[in-house]
Backbone as JSON, one array per atom type, in Angstrom:
{
  "sequence": "MNRIIVALDVDSRAEALNLVNQLRGRVSLFKIGSQLFTSEGPDLVREIVGHGERVFLDLKFHDIPNTVSKAVIAAAELRVSMLTLHTGGGLTMMSAAANALKQKPDLEERPQLLGVTVLTSMAGADLVQVGVNGDVASHVIRLARLAEQAGLDGVVASPSELSLLRGQLRSTMKIVTPGIRPTGSDTNDQSRVATPAAALQAGADYLVIGRPITASSDPAGSLEKILSEL",
  "N": [[1.64, 12.75, 13.47], [-0.56, 12.15, 10.67], [-2.13, 9.34, 9.32], [-2.25, 9.49, 6.35], [-1.54, 8.09, 3.41], [-0.07, 9.61, 0.51], [-1.01, 8.33, -3.28], [0.6, 9.04, -5.44], [-0.4, 8.79, -8.36], [0.83, 9.55, -10.83], [1.88, 10.74, -14.53], [3.9, 11.57, -15.07], [7.34, 12.82, -13.59], [7.66, 15.93, -12.85], [4.34, 16.2, -12.34], [4.7, 14.31, -10.61], [6.39, 15.51, -8.19], [5.4, 18.31, -7.66], [3.11, 17.58, -6.72], [3.98, 16.44, -4.54], [5.61, 18.68, -3.47], [3.43, 20.48, -2.59], [2.11, 19.21, -0.74], [4.04, 18.04, 1.4], [5.49, 16.96, 4.37], [3.08, 16.92, 5.36], [1.41, 14.54, 5.19], [1.86, 11.17, 5.63], [3.37, 9.06, 3.76], [4.23, 9.3, 0.46], [3.17, 7.39, -1.92], [4.13, 5.3, -4.45], [3.68, 4.0, -7.36], [2.44, 0.62, -9.94], [2.8, 2.88, -12.04], [3.81, 5.22, -11.75], [6.51, 4.92, -11.09], [7.28, 2.97, -13.68], [7.62, 5.25, -15.17], [9.47, 7.04, -14.74], [10.69, 5.58, -13.11], [13.58, 4.63, -10.82], [15.94, 6.87, -9.63], [13.46, 8.49, -9.21], [11.91, 8.18, -6.86], [14.71, 7.93, -4.87], [14.9, 10.69, -5.59], [12.67, 11.43, -3.93], [13.02, 10.86, -1.47], [15.08, 11.82, -0.92], [14.07, 14.87, -0.51], [13.49, 14.27, 1.77], [11.09, 13.19, 3.19], [8.52, 9.9, 3.15], [8.78, 7.08, 1.38], [6.46, 4.92, 0.04], [7.01, 2.32, -2.04], [5.2, 0.75, -3.78], [5.06, -1.97, -5.95], [4.32, -4.09, -5.68], [5.65, -6.7, -5.87], [6.05, -10.19, -7.6], [6.74, -13.29, -8.18], [9.03, -15.53, -8.53], [11.0, -16.87, -5.43], [13.33, -16.22, -5.04], [13.84, -13.68, -7.04], [12.29, -12.18, -6.34], [12.98, -12.1, -3.8], [15.46, -10.67, -3.79], [14.2, -8.21, -5.49], [12.99, -7.36, -3.55], [15.49, -6.07, -2.12], [16.97, -5.09, -3.75], [14.81, -2.35, -3.46], [14.8, -1.55, -0.67], [17.27, -0.99, -0.76], [16.73, 1.8, -2.04], [15.42, 3.26, 0.16], [13.45, 2.98, 0.61], [10.34, 3.38, 2.85], [8.08, 1.93, 3.2], [7.09, -1.2, 1.3], [5.98, -3.53, -1.58], [4.63, -6.96, -1.92], [2.78, -9.76, -3.53], [0.71, -11.49, -2.21], [-0.09, -13.98, -3.13], [1.75, -14.71, -4.48], [2.64, -16.63, -2.12], [3.91, -18.89, 0.24], [6.29, -19.46, 0.65], [7.8, -17.92, -1.19], [6.88, -15.0, 0.16], [8.28, -15.51, 2.92], [10.79, -15.94, 1.86], [11.13, -13.31, 1.22], [11.35, -11.8, 3.42], [12.73, -13.0, 5.38], [15.22, -12.26, 3.71], [15.34, -9.61, 3.81], [16.08, -9.66, 6.15], [18.29, -10.57, 7.06], [20.02, -8.4, 5.89], [21.78, -6.04, 7.28], [23.16, -3.87, 7.51], [21.25, -1.81, 6.11], [20.24, 1.29, 6.58], [17.33, 2.0, 7.11], [15.24, -0.62, 8.04], [12.39, -1.43, 5.76], [8.87, -1.84, 6.01], [7.33, -4.68, 5.69], [4.84, -5.47, 2.79], [2.0, -7.36, 2.34], [-0.01, -7.4, -0.07], [-3.69, -8.42, -0.52], [-6.52, -9.11, -1.76], [-6.92, -7.81, -4.69], [-8.24, -3.86, -4.55], [-10.14, -3.46, -6.66], [-11.51, -6.18, -7.36], [-13.97, -8.65, -7.08], [-16.57, -10.81, -5.81], [-16.91, -12.69, -7.97], [-15.08, -12.12, -9.66], [-13.19, -13.63, -8.78], [-14.23, -15.84, -8.72], [-13.56, -16.37, -11.66], [-11.12, -16.34, -11.61], [-10.42, -18.79, -10.77], [-10.89, -18.78, -8.09], [-12.46, -20.28, -5.57], [-15.22, -19.5, -3.14], [-16.0, -16.8, -0.62], [-14.69, -13.19, -0.92], [-13.93, -12.06, 1.64], [-13.28, -14.38, 2.99], [-11.21, -15.79, 1.37], [-9.48, -12.93, 1.38], [-8.71, -13.31, 4.53], [-7.72, -15.57, 4.61], [-5.25, -15.48, 2.87], [-4.11, -13.55, 4.52], [-3.16, -14.41, 6.73], [-1.33, -16.24, 5.82], [0.65, -14.11, 4.76], [1.46, -12.95, 7.75], [2.12, -15.38, 9.19], [4.39, -15.88, 6.93], [6.38, -13.48, 8.13], [5.83, -11.2, 7.39], [5.36, -7.61, 7.77], [2.76, -6.63, 7.97], [-0.3, -6.33, 6.04], [-1.96, -5.33, 2.8], [-5.15, -4.34, 2.76], [-8.91, -4.5, 1.76], [-11.26, -1.84, 2.5], [-13.46, -3.35, 3.34], [-12.73, -5.96, 4.71], [-11.25, -5.05, 6.89], [-12.16, -5.28, 9.06], [-13.04, -8.12, 9.86], [-10.2, -8.33, 9.58], [-9.11, -7.81, 11.71], [-9.45, -9.27, 14.08], [-8.6, -11.14, 13.12], [-6.01, -11.41, 13.13], [-2.7, -10.67, 14.89], [-1.76, -7.96, 16.35], [0.13, -6.61, 16.31], [0.37, -6.51, 13.32], [0.68, -4.56, 10.62], [-2.12, -3.01, 8.89], [-3.24, -1.76, 6.24], [-4.77, 0.3, 4.1], [-6.34, 0.75, 1.03], [-8.76, 2.15, -1.56], [-10.04, 4.41, -0.68], [-12.36, 6.66, -0.25], [-13.37, 9.91, -0.32], [-16.37, 11.44, 1.44], [-18.8, 11.82, -0.73], [-17.4, 11.13, -3.06], [-16.77, 10.04, -5.65], [-16.63, 6.16, -6.72], [-14.79, 5.38, -8.65], [-13.15, 2.67, -10.34], [-13.15, 0.97, -8.2], [-14.44, -0.95, -5.7], [-14.61, -2.34, -3.35], [-14.78, 0.07, -1.34], [-14.79, 2.62, 1.45], [-15.21, 5.41, 3.48], [-12.72, 7.82, 5.02], [-12.87, 7.99, 7.55], [-14.8, 5.93, 8.67], [-13.15, 3.79, 7.92], [-10.82, 4.11, 9.37], [-11.64, 3.64, 12.18], [-12.88, 0.93, 11.93], [-10.27, -0.24, 11.66], [-7.83, 0.17, 10.13], [-4.36, 1.41, 9.95], [-3.3, 2.64, 8.45], [-4.39, 5.04, 5.47], [-4.58, 4.89, 2.5], [-4.98, 7.4, -0.26], [-6.13, 8.3, -3.2], [-6.63, 9.46, -6.39], [-9.41, 11.34, -4.87], [-7.44, 12.99, -3.68], [-5.14, 14.06, -5.66], [-5.9, 14.46, -7.77], [-7.78, 16.62, -7.37], [-8.33, 20.32, -8.09], [-7.63, 21.61, -6.22], [-4.99, 20.41, -4.29], [-3.94, 20.34, -1.81], [-5.83, 21.83, -0.47], [-8.46, 19.38, -0.46], [-6.91, 17.58, 1.15], [-6.68, 19.23, 3.2], [-9.44, 18.84, 3.78], [-10.19, 15.99, 4.39], [-8.71, 15.76, 6.21], [-10.2, 17.03, 8.18], [-12.32, 15.75, 8.45], [-11.83, 13.53, 9.77]],
  "CA": [[1.95, 12.58, 12.02], [-1.58, 11.72, 10.74], [-2.04, 8.23, 8.88], [-2.2, 9.14, 5.3], [-0.65, 7.86, 2.34], [-1.14, 9.72, -0.85], [-0.39, 7.7, -4.25], [1.16, 9.98, -6.76], [-0.42, 7.79, -10.0], [0.51, 10.67, -12.18], [2.76, 10.29, -15.54], [5.52, 12.0, -14.61], [8.24, 13.52, -12.61], [6.6, 17.16, -12.47], [3.56, 15.96, -11.94], [4.66, 13.54, -8.99], [6.87, 16.6, -7.25], [4.36, 19.01, -7.61], [1.85, 17.02, -5.7], [5.14, 16.2, -2.91], [5.74, 20.14, -2.84], [2.29, 20.79, -2.14], [1.43, 18.35, 0.4], [4.97, 17.39, 2.33], [4.96, 17.44, 5.44], [1.67, 16.91, 5.76], [1.08, 12.9, 5.23], [2.7, 10.03, 6.39], [4.25, 9.08, 2.73], [3.69, 9.08, -0.83], [2.98, 5.87, -2.97], [4.97, 5.31, -5.83], [3.32, 2.46, -7.75], [3.78, 0.93, -11.71], [2.76, 3.5, -13.66], [4.45, 6.3, -11.98], [7.8, 3.89, -11.48], [7.6, 2.27, -15.27], [7.71, 5.98, -16.51], [10.28, 7.4, -14.19], [12.33, 4.75, -12.3], [14.29, 4.2, -9.16], [15.55, 8.15, -9.79], [12.53, 10.02, -8.85], [12.52, 7.12, -5.62], [15.91, 8.57, -4.59], [14.7, 12.23, -5.08], [11.69, 12.28, -2.85], [13.38, 10.25, -0.38], [16.09, 12.94, -0.38], [13.54, 15.69, 0.12], [12.9, 13.99, 3.8], [10.05, 12.51, 2.25], [8.9, 8.72, 3.14], [8.0, 6.63, 0.12], [5.86, 3.68, 0.07], [6.69, 1.4, -3.09], [3.79, -0.22, -4.47], [4.94, -2.7, -7.1], [3.34, -5.67, -5.99], [6.24, -8.2, -6.61], [5.28, -11.56, -7.81], [8.11, -14.04, -9.45], [10.04, -16.93, -7.86], [11.42, -16.21, -4.29], [14.74, -16.11, -5.6], [14.17, -12.86, -7.7], [11.37, -11.25, -5.51], [14.07, -11.24, -2.71], [16.5, -9.75, -4.49], [13.92, -7.23, -5.52], [13.33, -6.3, -2.17], [16.59, -5.84, -1.32], [17.32, -3.34, -4.41], [14.23, -1.79, -3.14], [15.19, -1.13, 0.34], [18.28, 0.07, -1.22], [16.82, 2.85, -2.53], [15.48, 3.81, 1.4], [12.2, 3.07, 1.27], [9.95, 2.84, 4.3], [7.43, 0.6, 2.79], [6.53, -2.08, -0.19], [4.2, -4.61, -1.22], [4.23, -8.33, -2.67], [1.86, -10.23, -3.79], [0.47, -12.54, -1.22], [-1.01, -15.17, -3.62], [2.99, -15.55, -4.74], [2.54, -18.02, -1.67], [4.59, -18.87, 2.06], [8.12, -19.94, 0.16], [8.45, -16.56, -1.55], [7.45, -14.13, 1.17], [9.31, -15.77, 3.73], [12.07, -15.36, 1.6], [11.76, -11.81, 1.17], [10.73, -11.37, 4.81], [14.19, -13.34, 6.07], [16.11, -11.1, 3.02], [15.47, -7.91, 5.04], [16.36, -9.26, 7.85], [19.87, -10.88, 6.65], [20.65, -7.1, 5.51], [21.43, -5.73, 8.65], [23.53, -2.75, 6.62], [20.19, -1.11, 5.42], [20.3, 2.05, 7.15], [16.23, 1.22, 7.74], [14.61, -1.68, 6.97], [11.53, -0.95, 5.13], [7.79, -2.3, 6.42], [7.03, -5.46, 3.64], [3.11, -5.69, 2.96], [1.24, -8.45, 1.47], [-1.49, -7.68, -1.07], [-4.53, -9.34, -0.56], [-6.95, -8.89, -3.06], [-7.14, -6.01, -4.73], [-9.59, -3.66, -4.0], [-11.05, -3.33, -7.6], [-12.0, -7.14, -7.41], [-15.4, -8.58, -6.11], [-16.48, -12.03, -5.64], [-17.41, -12.69, -9.28], [-14.11, -11.81, -10.34], [-12.16, -14.18, -8.34], [-14.24, -17.2, -9.3], [-13.39, -16.27, -12.74], [-9.46, -17.06, -11.67], [-10.12, -20.41, -10.1], [-10.8, -18.9, -6.59], [-14.18, -20.29, -5.33], [-15.34, -18.94, -1.46], [-16.23, -15.44, -0.52], [-13.96, -12.33, -1.09], [-13.5, -11.9, 2.9], [-12.61, -15.75, 3.42], [-10.13, -15.42, 0.86], [-8.82, -12.25, 2.24], [-8.17, -13.85, 5.92], [-6.31, -16.78, 3.87], [-3.73, -14.42, 2.58], [-3.31, -12.21, 5.42], [-2.67, -14.8, 7.56], [-0.02, -16.7, 5.17], [1.6, -13.05, 5.4], [1.73, -13.2, 9.05], [2.96, -17.08, 9.1], [5.72, -15.39, 6.38], [6.89, -12.76, 9.16], [5.51, -10.08, 6.71], [5.08, -6.72, 8.74], [1.35, -6.02, 7.99], [-1.15, -7.21, 4.7], [-2.41, -4.37, 2.3], [-6.01, -4.97, 2.4], [-9.71, -3.24, 1.78], [-12.12, -1.79, 3.72], [-14.18, -4.44, 3.92], [-12.32, -6.9, 5.38], [-10.84, -4.71, 8.3], [-12.85, -5.58, 11.3], [-12.72, -9.0, 10.33], [-8.69, -8.9, 10.02], [-8.13, -7.0, 13.73], [-9.89, -10.06, 14.95], [-7.83, -12.46, 13.03], [-4.27, -11.02, 13.0], [-1.73, -10.11, 15.86], [-1.87, -6.19, 16.85], [1.99, -5.73, 15.4], [0.45, -6.58, 12.07], [0.21, -3.1, 10.18], [-3.46, -3.1, 7.5], [-2.88, -0.59, 5.33], [-6.01, 0.14, 3.39], [-6.6, 1.65, -0.03], [-10.0, 2.16, -1.8], [-10.49, 5.07, 0.37], [-13.21, 7.77, -0.47], [-14.59, 10.8, 0.96], [-17.72, 11.4, 1.3], [-19.69, 12.53, -1.87], [-16.22, 11.42, -4.01], [-16.82, 8.8, -6.86], [-15.75, 5.09, -6.44], [-13.91, 4.89, -9.98], [-12.51, 1.76, -10.74], [-13.07, 0.48, -7.16], [-15.51, -2.0, -5.71], [-14.95, -2.06, -1.72], [-14.33, 1.38, -0.33], [-15.1, 3.02, 2.68], [-14.72, 6.73, 4.02], [-11.66, 7.76, 5.86], [-12.97, 7.83, 9.51], [-15.18, 4.81, 8.53], [-11.55, 3.19, 7.61], [-9.44, 4.24, 10.69], [-12.55, 3.17, 13.11], [-12.53, -0.47, 11.15], [-8.7, -0.64, 12.3], [-6.9, 0.6, 9.67], [-3.72, 1.73, 10.48], [-2.81, 3.55, 6.99], [-5.01, 4.96, 4.7], [-4.24, 5.05, 0.99], [-5.95, 8.14, -0.89], [-5.15, 9.2, -4.6], [-7.39, 10.59, -7.22], [-9.59, 12.24, -4.27], [-6.78, 14.45, -3.81], [-4.49, 14.17, -6.71], [-6.46, 14.99, -9.27], [-8.21, 17.83, -7.38], [-7.82, 21.24, -8.38], [-6.53, 21.89, -4.83], [-4.76, 18.98, -3.68], [-3.69, 20.54, -0.28], [-7.52, 22.22, 0.65], [-8.76, 18.46, -0.33], [-6.62, 16.64, 2.28], [-7.63, 19.63, 4.72], [-11.09, 18.3, 4.1], [-10.41, 14.71, 4.88], [-8.25, 15.74, 7.65], [-11.5, 17.33, 9.1], [-13.49, 14.68, 8.24], [-11.37, 12.86, 10.64]],
  "C": [[0.5, 12.42, 11.8], [-1.15, 10.46, 9.49], [-2.57, 7.98, 7.51], [-1.11, 9.02, 4.2], [-1.31, 8.05, 1.15], [-0.27, 9.11, -2.2], [-0.57, 8.95, -5.07], [1.28, 8.66, -7.54], [-0.89, 9.11, -10.56], [1.67, 9.98, -13.02], [4.39, 10.49, -14.85], [6.09, 12.27, -13.47], [8.05, 14.59, -12.25], [5.46, 16.92, -12.27], [3.37, 15.42, -10.21], [5.18, 14.84, -7.91], [6.14, 17.82, -7.55], [3.42, 18.59, -6.32], [3.22, 17.05, -4.33], [5.22, 17.55, -2.59], [4.6, 20.77, -2.7], [1.93, 19.95, -0.7], [2.84, 17.87, 1.5], [4.86, 18.11, 3.43], [4.0, 17.36, 6.52], [0.67, 15.91, 5.35], [2.06, 12.21, 5.56], [3.4, 9.48, 5.82], [3.5, 8.88, 1.63], [3.68, 7.71, -1.06], [3.18, 6.18, -4.15], [4.55, 4.24, -6.48], [3.83, 2.36, -9.12], [3.53, 2.06, -12.55], [3.75, 4.77, -13.67], [6.44, 5.66, -12.03], [8.33, 3.53, -12.81], [7.87, 3.76, -15.8], [9.07, 6.24, -15.96], [11.42, 7.06, -13.45], [12.66, 4.91, -11.07], [15.05, 6.24, -8.8], [15.25, 8.93, -9.09], [12.17, 9.04, -7.43], [13.2, 8.34, -4.84], [15.15, 10.12, -4.51], [13.62, 12.83, -4.05], [12.37, 12.09, -1.57], [14.26, 11.51, 0.34], [15.67, 14.27, 0.12], [13.04, 15.67, 1.72], [11.28, 13.26, 3.58], [10.12, 10.7, 2.44], [8.13, 7.8, 2.45], [7.68, 4.97, 0.6], [5.86, 2.7, -1.62], [6.26, 0.45, -3.53], [3.96, -0.85, -5.94], [4.66, -3.83, -7.03], [4.36, -7.29, -6.25], [5.84, -9.19, -6.15], [5.9, -12.43, -8.53], [8.87, -15.2, -7.9], [10.71, -16.53, -6.52], [12.84, -15.65, -4.56], [15.01, -14.3, -6.19], [13.31, -11.67, -6.94], [12.57, -10.82, -4.05], [15.33, -10.75, -3.1], [15.82, -8.14, -5.16], [13.8, -6.26, -4.13], [14.27, -5.83, -2.02], [17.03, -4.45, -2.3], [16.29, -1.96, -3.89], [14.0, -1.22, -2.01], [16.47, -0.48, 0.05], [18.04, 1.55, -1.39], [15.83, 4.02, -1.18], [14.28, 4.44, 1.39], [11.79, 2.77, 2.28], [8.92, 1.81, 3.99], [7.6, 0.09, 1.28], [5.86, -3.05, -0.25], [4.66, -5.57, -2.23], [3.27, -8.73, -2.65], [1.43, -11.37, -3.3], [0.46, -13.8, -2.31], [0.12, -15.58, -4.25], [3.19, -17.08, -3.78], [3.82, -17.64, -0.51], [6.02, -18.87, 1.79], [8.47, -18.32, -0.34], [8.1, -14.95, -0.84], [8.36, -14.24, 2.58], [10.69, -15.75, 3.26], [12.74, -14.06, 1.16], [12.12, -11.21, 2.71], [12.44, -11.66, 5.15], [15.43, -12.54, 5.06], [16.59, -10.12, 3.25], [16.22, -8.19, 5.89], [17.89, -10.04, 8.04], [20.32, -9.45, 6.15], [20.82, -6.42, 6.33], [22.48, -4.11, 8.37], [22.78, -1.65, 6.39], [20.41, -0.06, 6.82], [18.68, 2.22, 7.62], [15.28, 0.34, 6.75], [13.06, -1.33, 6.53], [10.0, -1.93, 5.8], [7.72, -2.97, 5.15], [5.56, -5.68, 4.11], [2.99, -6.96, 1.94], [0.15, -7.62, 0.96], [-2.35, -8.55, -1.3], [-4.97, -9.53, -1.72], [-7.29, -7.4, -3.12], [-8.33, -5.11, -4.82], [-10.66, -3.4, -5.42], [-11.46, -5.03, -7.94], [-13.23, -7.55, -6.4], [-15.28, -9.86, -6.38], [-16.37, -12.64, -7.46], [-16.01, -12.61, -9.74], [-12.73, -13.33, -10.33], [-13.09, -15.57, -8.51], [-14.11, -17.46, -10.82], [-11.61, -17.01, -12.76], [-9.21, -18.02, -10.84], [-10.33, -20.04, -8.62], [-12.41, -19.11, -6.3], [-13.95, -19.99, -3.27], [-15.66, -17.44, -2.11], [-14.91, -14.88, -0.47], [-13.0, -12.52, 0.66], [-12.72, -13.24, 3.46], [-11.03, -15.93, 2.83], [-8.39, -14.35, 1.48], [-7.93, -12.82, 3.24], [-6.92, -14.7, 5.83], [-5.07, -16.46, 3.74], [-3.38, -13.94, 3.21], [-2.31, -13.22, 6.14], [-1.25, -15.92, 7.07], [1.08, -15.63, 5.27], [2.01, -13.48, 6.3], [2.87, -14.67, 9.37], [4.54, -16.69, 8.18], [6.64, -14.31, 6.92], [6.72, -11.15, 8.47], [5.5, -8.76, 8.27], [3.5, -6.42, 8.88], [0.72, -6.91, 6.22], [-1.66, -5.43, 4.34], [-4.13, -4.7, 1.95], [-7.85, -3.79, 2.05], [-10.67, -2.68, 2.46], [-13.13, -2.59, 4.26], [-14.05, -5.57, 5.02], [-11.79, -6.42, 6.74], [-11.41, -5.01, 9.62], [-12.21, -7.16, 11.25], [-11.33, -9.43, 10.69], [-7.88, -8.93, 11.17], [-8.5, -8.0, 14.09], [-9.24, -11.5, 14.79], [-5.71, -12.41, 13.42], [-4.04, -10.56, 14.39], [-1.71, -8.67, 15.78], [-0.42, -5.74, 16.22], [1.16, -6.0, 14.05], [-0.49, -5.07, 11.44], [-0.93, -3.6, 8.68], [-3.19, -1.59, 6.93], [-4.36, -0.6, 3.69], [-5.88, 1.08, 2.39], [-8.46, 1.58, -0.37], [-10.96, 2.68, -1.12], [-11.73, 6.02, -0.24], [-13.81, 8.43, 0.51], [-16.04, 11.03, 0.89], [-18.35, 12.24, 0.02], [-18.29, 12.2, -3.02], [-17.17, 10.0, -4.83], [-16.06, 7.46, -6.41], [-14.56, 4.91, -7.05], [-13.66, 3.43, -10.39], [-12.77, 0.63, -9.41], [-13.96, 0.06, -6.4], [-16.18, -2.02, -4.15], [-14.28, -0.83, -1.11], [-14.97, 1.5, 0.96], [-14.51, 4.79, 2.88], [-13.27, 6.78, 4.41], [-11.77, 7.5, 7.29], [-13.78, 6.54, 9.73], [-14.12, 3.7, 8.55], [-10.92, 2.48, 8.74], [-10.71, 3.37, 11.73], [-12.78, 1.84, 13.03], [-11.27, -1.18, 11.89], [-7.76, -0.72, 11.33], [-6.01, 1.34, 10.33], [-3.03, 3.03, 9.41], [-4.36, 3.77, 6.24], [-4.48, 5.44, 2.98], [-5.63, 6.23, -0.06], [-4.93, 8.42, -2.21], [-5.71, 10.34, -5.04], [-8.22, 12.04, -6.25], [-8.64, 13.45, -3.83], [-6.05, 14.69, -4.7], [-4.99, 14.51, -7.86], [-7.89, 16.17, -8.83], [-7.77, 19.11, -7.79], [-7.21, 21.93, -7.74], [-6.31, 20.94, -4.11], [-4.42, 19.2, -2.34], [-5.23, 20.81, 0.48], [-8.31, 20.35, 0.41], [-8.21, 17.76, 0.88], [-7.1, 17.22, 3.07], [-8.93, 18.96, 5.22], [-11.38, 17.08, 4.98], [-9.76, 15.02, 6.13], [-9.33, 16.02, 8.51], [-12.22, 16.82, 9.56], [-13.16, 13.44, 9.1], [-11.31, 13.31, 11.92]]
}
């Protein structure tokens, strides 16, 4: 199986299932984020999992430790394979979430818990506006180390920080990388991007790709072009 995660950033169940049907068996996971989950809810997650596909639930939980722990367990009971929380929630929040999963032995599959570092839409000036001094890379490394300390399975980080993170984190920590743009694609609202081949070479474990595939008139053909580029 390849290491591509397709982001189902669409509005409806019909659009999402159309993409799943075209791409099923050819990608590692399908990502459901805030847009689709808010529109269709957990039933769509259950439906896609029921079709035998793996789901990456990207809701970026960020709340008090007790609330996030319960949200993580609820997500795990949907049988998702990956889920996210914001590393900005701090060490206590992340540790509580990781421990909640470890203390739930009756799960059919324990999902990989990933910490989102700095969104790929953000650059240095954006961090300054929210009170973070220093460069983006340093902040990403700081947050990724916290995620590792908390017992998370990996992090979500842009292509720009991949090589740095690979030198800072243990080898078992997964790095999931959004901001992937095949050669010739528009960057859209992403600031820190790379081609699929460059991201894998820099150390990404999984590539999250959305619009270059899902907004294409031929999603399956666009996927094949990306795979050939790899």
